[in-house]
C-alpha positions as CSV (number, residue, x, y, z in Angstrom):
1,M,-16.0,-15.9,17.2
2,K,-14.2,-16.4,20.5
3,K,-10.5,-15.9,19.6
4,L,-8.6,-13.2,17.9
5,F,-6.5,-15.0,15.3
6,L,-4.5,-12.0,14.1
7,L,-3.7,-9.2,11.8
8,P,-1.2,-10.4,9.1
9,L,-0.1,-8.8,6.0
10,F,1.6,-8.7,2.7
11,A,1.9,-9.4,-1.1
12,L,4.0,-8.0,-3.7
13,M,4.1,-5.6,-6.6
14,L,6.7,-4.5,-9.1
15,G,7.4,-0.8,-9.7
16,N,9.1,2.2,-8.4
17,F,9.4,2.7,-4.6
18,Q,9.0,6.5,-5.0
19,L,5.5,5.5,-5.4
20,T,4.1,5.2,-1.8
21,A,1.1,3.0,-1.2
22,Q,-1.2,5.5,-2.9
23,S,-4.6,5.9,-0.9
24,G,-4.0,2.7,1.3
25,C,-6.1,-0.3,1.3
26,T,-9.8,-0.8,0.9
27,P,-11.8,-3.0,3.5
28,E,-13.6,-5.9,1.8
29,E,-17.2,-5.6,3.1
30,M,-18.0,-9.0,1.7
31,L,-15.4,-10.8,4.1
32,P,-17.5,-13.6,5.5
33,D,-18.2,-13.5,9.2
34,T,-16.3,-16.7,9.8
35,V,-13.0,-15.1,8.4
36,I,-11.1,-13.3,11.2
37,V,-8.1,-12.5,9.1
38,L,-6.8,-13.3,5.7
39,P,-4.2,-15.0,5.2
40,L,-3.9,-17.2,8.4
41,P,-0.4,-17.6,9.6
42,Y,1.8,-20.3,7.9
43,Q,2.0,-23.6,9.8
44,D,3.7,-26.8,8.6
45,D,0.5,-28.7,8.4
46,F,-1.0,-25.8,6.4
47,P,1.4,-24.8,3.9
48,E,-1.2,-22.8,1.9
49,R,-1.4,-20.3,4.5
50,G,0.8,-17.4,5.4
51,I,2.4,-14.8,3.2
52,Q,2.1,-16.2,-0.3
53,D,4.3,-14.0,-2.3
54,T,8.0,-13.1,-2.7
55,A,9.5,-9.7,-2.7
56,C,12.5,-9.1,-4.9
57,V,15.3,-6.7,-4.7
58,A,14.6,-3.3,-6.6
59,G,10.9,-4.3,-7.0
60,Y,8.1,-2.5,-5.4
61,Y,6.0,-4.6,-3.0
62,E,2.5,-4.1,-1.9
63,T,-0.1,-6.3,-0.2
64,T,-3.5,-5.9,1.7
65,I,-4.6,-7.9,4.6
66,Q,-8.3,-8.0,5.5
67,L,-9.3,-8.6,9.0
68,R,-12.5,-8.6,11.2
69,I,-11.8,-8.5,15.0
70,P,-14.1,-10.7,17.2
71,E,-16.2,-9.5,19.9
72,T,-14.7,-11.7,22.7
73,L,-11.4,-13.4,23.5
74,T,-10.8,-16.2,25.9
75,V,-8.2,-15.4,28.6
76,G,-7.5,-18.6,30.6
77,T,-10.9,-19.9,31.3
78,T,-12.5,-16.5,31.1
79,E,-14.3,-15.0,28.2
80,V,-14.0,-11.2,28.0
81,G,-15.2,-8.6,25.6
82,I,-12.8,-7.0,23.2
83,S,-13.1,-3.2,22.9
84,Q,-10.4,-2.6,20.2
85,V,-7.1,-3.9,18.9
86,E,-4.4,-1.3,18.1
87,I,-1.0,-1.7,16.4
88,T,1.4,-0.2,18.9
89,S,4.3,2.3,18.3
90,Q,6.6,-0.7,18.1
91,G,4.8,-1.5,14.7
92,I,6.0,-4.6,12.9
93,S,9.3,-6.3,14.1
94,N,11.7,-7.7,11.6
95,L,10.4,-5.6,8.8
96,P,13.1,-4.6,6.3
97,A,14.2,-0.9,6.6
98,G,12.8,-0.1,3.1
99,F,9.2,-1.2,4.1
100,D,6.5,0.5,6.0
101,Y,2.6,-0.2,6.5
102,I,-0.6,1.9,6.5
103,C,-3.9,0.9,8.0
104,N,-7.7,1.5,7.1
105,P,-8.7,3.0,9.4
106,P,-5.6,5.2,9.5
107,S,-5.3,5.1,13.2
108,C,-4.6,1.5,13.0
109,V,-7.2,0.8,15.7
110,F,-9.5,-1.9,14.8
111,L,-13.1,-2.3,16.4
112,P,-15.0,-5.6,16.9
113,E,-17.0,-6.8,14.0
114,E,-15.9,-4.1,11.6
115,V,-13.8,-5.0,8.6
116,G,-10.5,-3.1,8.5
117,C,-7.2,-3.8,6.5
118,I,-3.5,-3.3,6.7
119,Q,-1.2,-2.6,3.8
120,L,2.5,-3.4,3.7
121,Y,4.6,-1.7,1.1
122,G,8.2,-0.8,0.2
123,E,11.3,-2.0,-1.9
124,A,13.9,-4.5,-0.8
125,A,17.6,-3.8,-0.8
126,V,20.2,-6.4,-1.5
127,E,21.1,-6.9,2.3
128,D,17.3,-7.9,2.8
129,V,17.6,-11.2,0.8
130,G,16.4,-14.0,2.9
131,M,13.6,-14.9,5.3
132,H,12.2,-12.3,7.8
133,D,9.9,-13.7,10.6
134,L,7.6,-10.7,11.0
135,K,5.7,-10.0,14.2
136,I,2.9,-7.6,14.7
137,N,3.0,-5.7,18.0
138,V,-0.6,-5.0,19.2
139,L,-2.5,-3.8,22.3
140,I,-5.7,-5.7,22.8
141,T,-8.0,-3.7,25.0
142,T,-10.6,-5.8,26.8
143,Q,-13.2,-5.2,29.5
144,I,-10.7,-6.3,32.0
145,A,-7.3,-4.8,31.0
146,A,-5.3,-3.8,28.1
147,L,-3.1,-6.8,27.0
148,P,0.1,-6.4,25.0
149,Y,0.6,-9.1,22.3
150,T,3.3,-10.0,19.7
151,L,1.4,-11.8,16.9
152,P,1.7,-14.5,15.9
153,D,2.4,-15.8,19.4
154,G,2.2,-19.5,19.0
155,N,-0.7,-19.7,21.3
156,L,-3.4,-17.1,20.6
157,V,-2.3,-17.0,16.8
158,P,-0.3,-20.1,15.9
159,G,2.1,-20.0,13.1
160,N,4.6,-17.7,11.4
161,Y,4.5,-14.7,9.0
162,F,7.6,-15.6,7.0
163,F,8.4,-12.7,4.4
164,F,10.9,-13.7,1.7
165,V,13.1,-11.5,-0.1
166,R,14.8,-12.8,-3.3
167,P,17.6,-11.3,-5.5
168,E,16.7,-9.0,-8.3
169,G,15.2,-10.8,-11.4
170,S,14.1,-14.0,-9.6
171,D,11.0,-15.9,-10.7
172,N,7.6,-15.1,-9.1
173,C,8.2,-11.5,-8.3
174,L,4.6,-10.5,-8.0
175,V,2.3,-7.6,-8.7
176,D,-1.1,-7.0,-7.3
177,A,-3.6,-9.2,-8.9
178,T,-6.5,-6.7,-9.2
179,E,-5.0,-4.2,-11.5
180,V,-1.4,-4.2,-12.6
181,T,1.0,-3.1,-15.4
182,E,4.1,-5.0,-15.8
183,N,5.9,-4.8,-19.2
184,A,2.9,-3.2,-20.8
185,F,0.2,-5.7,-19.7
186,D,-2.9,-4.5,-18.1
187,L,-4.4,-7.2,-16.1
188,R,-7.2,-7.8,-13.5
189,I,-9.2,-10.7,-12.2
190,Q,-12.8,-10.7,-11.1
191,P,-14.0,-12.0,-8.7
192,N,-11.0,-12.4,-6.4
193,P,-11.2,-14.1,-3.9
194,F,-13.3,-16.8,-5.7
195,S,-14.4,-20.4,-5.1
196,D,-14.1,-22.4,-8.2
197,L,-14.3,-20.0,-11.3
198,S,-12.9,-16.5,-12.0
199,E,-12.4,-14.4,-15.1
200,I,-9.1,-12.8,-16.1
201,F,-9.1,-9.7,-18.1
202,V,-5.9,-8.5,-20.0
203,D,-5.1,-5.7,-22.5
204,L,-2.3,-6.8,-24.7
205,P,0.0,-4.8,-26.9
206,Q,0.1,-7.7,-29.5
207,G,-1.7,-10.9,-30.0
208,G,-0.1,-14.4,-30.2
209,K,0.6,-17.5,-28.0
210,Y,0.8,-16.7,-24.3
211,D,1.8,-19.2,-21.4
212,L,-0.3,-19.1,-18.1
213,Q,1.4,-20.8,-15.2
214,V,0.0,-21.2,-11.7
215,F,2.2,-21.9,-8.6
216,N,1.4,-22.9,-5.0
217,T,3.0,-21.1,-2.1
218,L,5.9,-23.4,-2.1
219,G,6.7,-22.5,-5.7
220,T,5.4,-25.7,-7.2
221,L,3.8,-25.4,-10.6
222,V,0.2,-26.7,-10.3
223,Q,-1.4,-25.6,-13.5
224,Q,-0.1,-24.5,-16.8
225,R,-1.9,-23.9,-20.2
226,S,-1.2,-22.1,-23.6
227,L,-3.6,-19.3,-24.8
228,E,-4.1,-17.8,-28.2
229,L,-4.9,-14.0,-27.4
230,V,-5.3,-11.1,-29.6
231,S,-4.0,-7.6,-29.5
232,G,-6.2,-5.4,-27.3
233,Q,-8.8,-6.6,-24.9
234,N,-9.0,-10.2,-23.9
235,S,-10.8,-12.3,-21.2
236,F,-10.6,-16.0,-20.2
237,R,-12.0,-18.1,-17.6
238,F,-9.7,-19.7,-14.9
239,D,-10.9,-22.9,-13.4
240,G,-9.5,-23.6,-9.9
241,S,-12.0,-26.3,-8.9
242,N,-9.2,-28.9,-8.8
243,L,-7.0,-26.6,-6.4
244,A,-7.1,-26.6,-2.7
245,T,-8.3,-23.4,-0.7
246,G,-5.3,-21.0,-0.5
247,M,-3.3,-18.4,-2.2
248,Y,-1.7,-19.0,-5.7
249,I,0.6,-17.1,-8.0
250,F,-0.2,-16.9,-11.5
251,R,2.0,-15.5,-14.5
252,L,1.0,-14.8,-18.1
253,Q,4.0,-14.5,-20.3
254,Q,5.0,-14.1,-23.9
255,G,8.7,-13.9,-24.2
256,A,10.3,-11.2,-22.1
257,Q,6.8,-9.5,-21.4
258,A,4.7,-10.9,-18.5
259,A,2.2,-10.0,-15.8
260,S,2.0,-11.7,-12.6
261,G,-0.5,-11.6,-9.7
262,R,-2.4,-13.6,-6.9
263,L,-5.4,-15.9,-6.9
264,L,-7.1,-16.5,-3.7
265,I,-9.4,-19.5,-3.6
266,Q,-11.7,-19.4,-0.7
267,R,-14.6,-22.0,0.1
């Protein structure tokens, strides 16, 4: 792995902003060696990349970015070793005032070939509605010098981290896909990320017909099905074999009650 692609961030949750990002994120030790950071920045040719979720006013937002710093970096025609990558005191530019981030390790210093993570969290205000082009300010310490970078930079890390905030009550305001409670639904998915098949587990207050909708990063409905579920514990298989690699938004709903989350297909 010769280039540092970056440390992105973000995904969202509904809830109360008075709840901070609990104990922070957990590094995914099973992150493949070929994956430097997840997700990759958005590019026009790769719309499935980038920040996949939408924050909504008055809704709690939280997401985790997994990353693995490579051992070397190419500067011009020279390959140099990386000692560490650190988020500087400038932090994340263009981040709305109601948001913050924490790292694991807590120092926000990431070492080569060790898996770490960044968690972005907060609550959007009305004045935040719109698109925010987030930039991560880092210091890359190499064998030669310490190099300040703003990522994505269009060269070392091409693309953008567009963070969208929508008005309160908008569609696809998401919660974390691993374990959530929204309108009395307890929901988790295992495994996530996955290749083709995963299992969704949900604890429902009442049985009946539920609608499952899956959206891509552009908000296009790519899969929909109706499910007959019972009160209490349920599980059903999700087949993503016909979907491209990337992040997807799912929503399980019955009337005014719903739970939302993210599905990450990785092959």
